[in-house]
N, C-alpha and C positions, 0 to 999 in steps of 0.2 A: 452741676445743678442748674435748673432753669433760672433765668434772670428775668427782671422786668423788661417788658418790650415796649418799644415806641411804635407809634402808628406808622404803618408802611403805605397807607393809601390816603393821602390828604384830601382827595376828592371822591369819596365813595358814593355810589348811588343812594338816594334817599329811600329808606325802606318803607314799604306800604304797611306791612304787618310784621314788625321785628319779632323774631323768635329768640328765646333764650339761647345764648351761645353755648356750644359744646366746649368741654374743658379738655385739657391736654390728655393725650392717649385715648380719647374717646371714652373715658371712664364714666362720664355722665351723659353720654349720648342717648337719645331717646329713640326707640325703635319705631315709634309712630310717625316719625318725620319722613318726608318723601326722600327716597334714595334715588339720586340721579344715576342712570345707567351709563355705561361706557359706550356712548354713541357720538360719533363725530358731528352729528347734526344737532345734538342736544347741547344747549349753551347754559353754562352756569350763571345764574343771576348774581352771584357773588363777585365774580371776576370778569365776566363777559367772554370767557373762554369755554371751549367744549371740554367735556370731561376727559375725552381722549387726549387733548392737549395738556390738561392738568396732570394726567397720569405720567406723561413724559416729563413734565416740569418738576413734579414732586414724586419721582420714582422711588425715593427712599421710603415712602410711606404707603405704597400701593400693595394691597394684598393680592397674591396670585394663586391662592389655593382654591379648592372646590367651592368654598363658601362665598367667594366674591367680595366686592367692596363692602366694608363695614361688617362683614360676616352675614350679610342679608341678601345674597344673590339667590337666584333660582337654583334649586337643588335637583339633581337627577333622581329618578325613582329609587335606584339602588342606595343612594346616600340617605334618602328618607327612611328606607327600611333599616339600614344600619343604625341610624339615630334612634329609631323606635326600639330596637333591640337593646341598645346601650342605656336608654332611659329607664328600662325596667330591670336591668341587670347591673351594669357598671356604675351608673351614677349614684344610686343609694349606697352601694357598698363603699365606693370611694369617698363619698361625703362623710359617712360614719367613721371610717378609718382615719381620714384626715383630721376630723374633729377630735378623735381620741388622741392622736399623736400631739395635737396642739395643746390639749388639756393636760396630758401627761407631762409635757415639757414645762408647761406653766407651773405645775405642782412642784416639779424638780427645782425650778428657779425660785419658787416661793420658799421652799424648805432651805435651800442653800443660802438665801439672803436673810433668813430670820436672824435677828439680833446683830445684823451687820449694817453699819452706816454706809450709805452710798457716797461715792466721790461727788462732791458738789462744787459748782461754780455759780454762786448766787447772782453775780453780775450778769452772766450770760444765760442764766436759767438752765444750766446743764446739770444732769444728774445721771450717774451710771454706776453699775456694779462691776464694770470690766477691769477696774484697777484692783479689785479684790484678789488676794493671793491665797495660797494654801490649797487644801483639798477641796474647798468649796468651789474655787475657780476651776480646778481641774475637772470636777464633776460637771459643772455647767458647760464647759467647752466640749468635753468628750460626748456627753449626752446630746448637746446641740448638734454636733457634727453627725452623729449616728442617726438621730431622729430626723434631721434634714434630709439625709439620704433615703431614709425610710419613706418620708413624705413624697419625695420624687419617685420612688418605686411605686407607691400607691397611685400616683398620677400617670403611670405608664412608662416612666423612664427606667426600664428594667436594666438596660446597659447604657453606660455613658462612656464614650470613647475619649480617653484622656491621653494626650501625648505631650512630651517635653522636648521641644525643638532645640537642638544644639546647633544653632546657626553661627556662622562666623560674621560678626558685625563688621561693617566697612571700617577701614582704618582712617586715620585723620591726616593722611598726606595730601588730601585735597583741601579745598576751602573748608574751613571749620564750620561755615554756615550750612554745609551739606553733611556734617557729621551725624552719623547714626550709630556710632559705636561708643564704648565706654572710655572714660578718661583713664589711661593706663597708670597715671601717677596716683590715682586714688586707691587706697586700700579697700578690699572688699569688706563690707560691713552689713549691718542690719538694714532691711528695706525701709523706705519711708511710706510706701503705699503700693497696693496692687491696683493696676489700671486695666479696665475691661471695656470692651464695646458693650452697648446696651440694646438688647433685643426684646426682653420680656421681664416681668417680675419674677419669673423662674430663675433668672440669673442670680438673684439674691439667695435662693435656696441652694443653688449649686455652690456658690462661694462660701456659704455657711457650712456646707458639708465638706468642702475642701480645706478651708483654713480658718473658718469662724472669725472673720474680721469685723471691724466696725463700719457702719454705713452712715450716710447723711440722710436724715429724715425730717419731715415736718414736725414741728413742736407738738402738734395735736396727737401724733402717734403715741407719745409717752402716756397719754391719758386713755388710750383704748383698752377695753377689757382684754385680758390674756396677753395680747400682743404688746401692750405697753411695758409690762415688766420684762418680757423677753427682749424687747429693744434696749432696755436699760442694761440687761446682762450682756448684750452684744457690745455695748458702749457706743450706741448711736450718737451722732452729733445732731442735735436738734436745732433747726433754724426756723426763723420766722421772717420771711422776706418783706412783709408789709410794715415791719418795725421802722419807725422814724426816729428812734431814740439816738441822741448824739453819741452815747457811749456804746452803742451796739456795733460790734466789730464786723458784722456781716458774715456771709457764708465763707468767703475766701479767707478772712482773718482767722476764723475758728478752725477751718480745715487746715490751714497752714500750720497753726500751732500743734494740732494733733499729728500731722505728718512729721513735723520736727520731733515731737515727743516719741513717736513710734520709731524714728530713725536713731534717736540718741539713747532711748531707755528700753532695754530688752524686756522689761516687765510690763511695758505699756501695750495696749491693744493695737493690733495692726489695722491700718486704714484701707478700705476698699472703695474706690471711686469710679464713677462712670462719667468721664469728662465730656461726653457728648451732650449730657444734660437732658436727653429724652431718648425714647426708643425708636428703632427703625425696623424694617422688615428683615434685617439680617444680612442683606447683600451690600449695604452701603456703610460708610463711616463718615459721620458728620464732623464739622470743625470741633476741636477740643477747646474747652475752657481751661484757663490757666491755674485754677485753684489748686489742683493736685501737684503743680510744678513750681509754685512759688517758694516752697521750702528748699528747693534745689537738692532734694534727697534722691537716692536711686529708687527706681520704680520697677515693678515686675509686670510686663504687659501680658494679658490673657485674651485670647480670641474665642468667643463662643459662637457656635453655629447650631441650628436646629433643622436638620434634614427632614423633609416631610413629603408625603404623597397626597394626603387628603386635607388635613387641617394644619395650618401653620401656627406653631406656638408663639410666633412673634406678636407682641402687643403693639401694633402700629396704628391701625385705624379701625378699631373695634371696641365696643363697650366692654367694661370689665366683667359684668355679669354674663354677657354672651360668650366672652372668651373662656371664662371658667366652665361654663356649661359644655361648650364644644370640646374643651380639653378633657373634661370628665368622660365625654362620650367617645374619645379617641382610644381605641384598644391598645395601641402601642405608640409611644412618642420617642423621638430620638434626639440626642444631644451630643455635640462634640466640643471638647475643650482643648485648646492648644496653648501651652505655657511657653512663652518665649524667654530667652535669657534675661538676667537682670540688666537693666539699662542704666549705665553710669553717665551722668551728664558731663559734657566738657565744660571748661571754664566759660566759654562763650555762651553756652546754653544756660549756665548758672546766672550769668549776667542778663540773659534775655529769656525769661520764662516762656514767652510766646514761641521763640525758636525751639526751645526744649519740647514744648507740647507739640509743635508742628512736626518735629523729627520723629518723635515717638509715634505719632499718628501715621506718618508715611511708612514707618517700619511695620506697624500692625496691618495697614492696608495691603502692603506688598506680601507679607507672610500669610495673611488670611485671605488673599485673593478678593479683597473688598474694594468696591468702587468709592473713591472719595467724592463727597458731595458738599457743596458750599451752602446748602440750605439749612434751616434750623427750625426752632419751635414755632416761629411766626408763620412760616410757610406750611407747617403741619396743621396749624389751626385754620389757615385759609382752605387747605384741601379738605379738612373735615367739614368746614362750613359749606363748601361747595357740594359735597356728597349729601349733606343734610338739607340742601335747598335753603340755607340760611343766608339772607341778603343783608343782614346787619353786620357787615364786616368790622366796623370800628369796635363794636362790643366784643367781637372775637379777639381782636388784637390787644385789647386793654384788660383782659382777664388776669386775675392773679394766678401765679403758677401753683400747681399742685405739689 
């Protein structure tokens, strides 16, 4: 999950007319802002660098599809024609079908949770129906997996390439700090969490269809119409980063408890975590946060890729509304999922969660042919601000995480 950021630019230029800062993943970016084009002679007023230099520096967030930076590049005539056809054919059909699927699943969740008390943690303001057993839980899980796959189908993911890679993890005869294999002395058991790279909000739909795990979400999600109840049935861990309460455990504390519970209790919901904390364009792997590894439980790495020709499903530097629109207009979308073997941490990795996270990250980068990058959410905001011509860099860096 994203964490609070400190200022990275102690002496930023004074803004003449500060614009509201764009938020993470460009979800609140406004299309009426000036888009700085990739021109080596064009200098970003935010950083003093050309956009071409910024694209090299922040390559993990650069869109390389037909639609260009922020999804607002100049389109060829053929693409405009295809968009026009999709607007009057695909978009309305997909919107109606997607809404029907969402409403149907909400009704299923509502019926299955009637007269059932949710699992509560008043201290941490957590509430879920994922600990509910019996036929109700079975119906929620089965219908959730099926309808999630149907929703992906409606969005153009007609075929999803899924492979289970049976690789031989390196042994431990070398330095244990370089270990990327499992501890042979540990008996195989239940997973603590599924670990995945983060490319798009579509990742969540795939994992719901594959294993129906719990996710980490903002506390406000629990109050959303339709989605709120569904998130409780998933067993989402709700977090509120701006909380200053002394008894608030924070994201890592809650996640660690849930991962331990998942590992030790077969009836507990499985946790699914994106340790990068934000999305990329799918070709890079950002540094991992340690929240998923503090419990020292085994994890199952999964690598997601979205091959494309016209529109990239990656949610990197494009507004949420524009991304959904282009996704609805794309006739066919592609997704690949590679499941790696269960990763059992060595004793040294158990003693050092940062080492554990680093080794899992290196394994995923190697097997997924991903480039490891040392940038993070702060650099993503800088890049977004540069594309939007936003010169108020301090306000960008001090935003609350979504």
